[in-house]
C-alpha positions as CSV (number, residue, x, y, z in Angstrom):
1,M,0.0,0.0,0.0
2,I,2.7,2.5,1.0
3,E,5.0,1.4,-1.8
4,K,2.3,2.0,-4.4
5,L,1.5,5.4,-2.9
6,T,5.2,6.5,-2.9
7,N,5.6,5.3,-6.5
8,E,2.7,7.3,-7.6
9,I,4.0,10.4,-5.8
10,I,7.4,10.0,-7.3
11,N,6.0,9.5,-10.8
12,K,3.9,12.6,-10.4
13,I,6.8,14.7,-9.2
14,L,9.0,13.4,-12.1
15,H,6.2,14.2,-14.5
16,E,6.1,17.8,-13.2
17,F,9.8,18.2,-13.3
18,N,9.9,17.0,-16.9
19,K,7.6,19.8,-18.1
20,E,9.5,22.4,-20.1
21,E,8.1,25.3,-18.1
22,N,9.3,23.7,-14.8
23,K,12.6,22.8,-16.3
24,E,13.2,26.4,-17.2
25,K,12.2,27.6,-13.7
26,I,14.5,25.1,-12.0
27,H,17.3,26.1,-14.4
28,S,16.9,29.8,-14.0
29,L,16.0,30.0,-10.3
30,I,18.1,27.2,-8.8
31,I,20.8,25.8,-11.0
32,E,22.2,29.0,-12.6
33,P,22.5,31.0,-9.3
34,I,24.2,28.0,-7.6
35,L,26.7,27.7,-10.5
36,Y,27.4,31.4,-10.6
37,Y,28.0,31.4,-6.9
38,I,30.4,28.4,-7.1
39,I,32.3,29.9,-10.0
40,D,32.5,33.3,-8.3
41,K,34.0,31.6,-5.2
42,L,36.4,29.4,-7.1
43,Y,37.6,31.9,-9.6
44,P,40.5,33.2,-7.6
45,Y,41.8,29.7,-6.9
46,I,41.4,28.7,-10.6
47,F,43.3,31.9,-11.6
48,V,46.1,31.3,-9.2
49,T,46.5,27.7,-10.2
50,A,46.5,28.5,-13.9
51,T,49.1,31.2,-13.3
52,I,51.3,28.8,-11.4
53,F,51.1,26.2,-14.1
54,F,51.9,28.8,-16.7
55,L,55.0,29.9,-14.8
56,I,56.1,26.3,-14.3
57,F,55.8,25.7,-18.0
58,I,57.8,28.8,-18.8
59,L,60.5,27.8,-16.3
60,L,60.5,24.3,-17.8
61,I,61.1,25.7,-21.3
62,L,63.9,27.9,-20.0
63,I,65.6,25.1,-18.1
64,F,65.3,22.8,-21.1
65,T,66.9,25.5,-23.4
66,I,69.8,26.0,-20.9
67,I,70.5,22.3,-20.7
68,L,70.5,22.1,-24.5
69,R,72.9,25.0,-24.8
70,K,75.3,23.5,-22.2
71,S,75.2,20.1,-23.9
72,K,76.2,21.8,-27.3
73,D,79.0,23.7,-25.6
74,G,80.3,20.7,-23.6
């Protein structure tokens, strides 16, 4: 009895969520604000991490060119 009732409730809820109007509301009122908030909070960390990776890459290229020049001279 309870299992049938819960299945019906879940099916009705899923049916309502699948309506295009409700999908748009969920997307614009719930999902987008959450994503913008997360991106806003993580942006400084992403920027710092990308900068560090870029600097490491530049240093790697410089070290590699120094090693190649020394091996030619040696």
